[in-house]
N, C-alpha and C positions, 0 to 999 in steps of 0.2 A: 868253681865247684867241681869236685871229683865225682866219679860215677856213684860210689857208695853214698855220698852225701845227697846226691840227686835222688837215689832210690829211697833213702830213709826220710827225706824231707817231703817227698811227694805224698799227697793225700787228696782225697776227694773234697774239694773246697765247695762250700755251700752258701757262702756270702762273699761276693766280690765287690771291689771298688769299681767306680764307673770310669776309671782311668782308661783311655783308649790304648789299644795294643798296636804298636808301630808295624806297618806293613813290611818294612825291611827286616825286622826281627822274625816275623812269621815266615817270610821267604827263606831266610837263613835256616830256620828250624826245619822247614819242609824239604829244603834242598839236601840237608844232611840226613834226614830220615829216609831218603831214597835207598840208603845202604843198609836198611834193616834186612834180616834174613828172609829169604824167599825160596821155597822149594821149587826146583826146576826153573828158577828165575822167572816165574810167572808174574810176579809183582801185581797181585790181584786188586790192590787197594785203589780206591778213587775217592775224591773228597771235594767239597766246596766249603770255603771258609767265609762265613757271612758276618757282617757287622753293620753298624749305622742304621740308616733308614730301611734297607731291605730286611734286616733282622727284626726290626720293630714290626714291619708289615707281616712277616711270617708268623711271629709270635701272636700278633693280633688275630690272625686267621685261626691259629690253633686254639686260642682262647674261646672261640665261638663255635668250634667244631667238635662233635663227639669223637672219642677214640674209635679207631676203626675196628671192625669185627668182620672176619677174624683178624687176629694179630698178624703182623709181618712174620713173626716167629715167637717161640716161647723161650723166655730166659730164666724161668723159675722152676722148671721141672725137678731139679735136684732137691727142692724143698721137702720131698718125700723121704729123703735120706736123713735119719735122725741127727747125725752130727752136723750136717749142712743147715738143717732147720735151727739147731741150737746156736750156730754161729750167726745166722741171720737175726735171730731174736736178741742175741747178745749185743750186736752192734747197734740194733735199733733202740734197745733199752738205754744204752750209754748215750746215744745221740739225742734222744728226746729228753733224757735226764739233764744233759748239759744245757738244754734250752729251757728247762723248767716246765716242760709240757707233760702232764700226766696221761696215763693210758685212757682215762675217762674223758679227756678234753678233746672230743671229736672235732670241734670247730678249729682249734689250733692245729691239730694234726692235718686236717684237710687243707688249711691255709698253707702250711709248710709244704705239703705234697704239691700244691699248686705252683709253688716257686720253681718246680721243674720246668714249667712252661716257658719261663723267662730265663732258664738256665742259671738261676740263682743270682741274676743281675750281672752275669759276665758280659763284657762288651763285645766279645767275638765268640762264635760257635763254629767248630769244624763239623760238617755233616758228612758222615762216612757211608759209602754205598759201594757195591761191586756187582759184577756180572752174576746172574743167577746160576750159570753153569758151574760156578766154583763150588767145590765140595769141602768137606771138613778139613782137609789139610790146608786149603787156601784160607778158610776162616781162621785157622791158627796163624797163618802168615799175616793176615790183617791185624790180628791181636798183637803180634810182635811189632808190627809197624806202628800201631797206636801207642804201645808202651814206649817205643823209641821216641815218638813225637812228644809224649808227656815228659819223659826224662830230659829231652833237649829243651823243652819249655822251662823246666826247673833250672837248667844251666843258664838260661837267659833271665832268671829271676821271676819267671812267670809261674802261674798255677793253672790247674785244670780240674775238671770233674767229668769222667766218662758217664754218659747218659743213655743207657739202653732204653730208658723210659720213652725217649722221643720216638722210638720205633712204633708206638701206638698211633702216631700221626705220619707213618711212613709214606702213604700215598699222597697225602697233602704236601709233605715236604718235597717229594720227588717232582710233583707237578710244579711246585713253586720254583724249583731249581732247573726245570727243563730236562729232567732225567726220566727215561722210560720205565714205567712200572712193569711192563712186559719183560724187559731185558735185565732189569737191575733190582736187587734187594737192598733195602736201607738197613744198615746195621745199628748205628748209634750216633749221637752227637758227642762232641767234646767241648765243654764250656772252657773258655780260655780268658784269663785276665790276671789281676793281682788280688791276692787274698786280703780280706779285712783281718788284720792280725789279732785284734782283740775279741773277735766274735767267738762265743763259746762253742758253737757248732763246728768251728774250724780248729778246735783245740782239745776236744775230749779224747780220753785215752782209748785207743783201739787195741784189740787183741789179735794175735796171730798164733797159729799152732807152733809149738817148738819143732825144730827141724827133725828131731827123732820121731815125731808123729807121722811125718810124710816122706822122709828121706832115709835110705839105707846106704851104708858104705861097705863095699866088699873088696877084699884084697889089699887093704892098707895095713 
């Protein structure tokens, strides 16, 4: 798989097979991801990849624990920007329509949102955190590292779903992993596994802005 194919075939998968993910494949991916861009070579990213019984135990704890208040951080502030809100509503409408869930079906929507707790059935989850002293440039580095991880996973025939949602259980997750809440912020989970090819929620059409809406070219 070349880079362009990996980029275009990557999507947030929300129904996974229960096929285990081989450790040697994950080690190969994470070893290559070390070479992601990093300003000042700080390499701020840290992670634990959880699977099997420990993952089940952690998910069971989250299922009986209220989301933390306050949040670890806010991920939805740009919703006040009209074009961002429109994009959010657009992808949500397409996703729920693919599953045949209407706006008024609160029970079905709540059940689907609850699937976040078990990372949509993914057999492995990467838990990403980093030192609280890291600023916005290092957050950017972590994002580039995570994208590198997800593209390398595609190269291995694997799929993923980034989950900022898990940050509402940040303190619980850090305690479970033995990571200090005083020194580290929890950023997100990355669900890892193999997609259910026929699942409607893994196949609905998504939209992206045309490049002319976000990119200018000067001097060509």
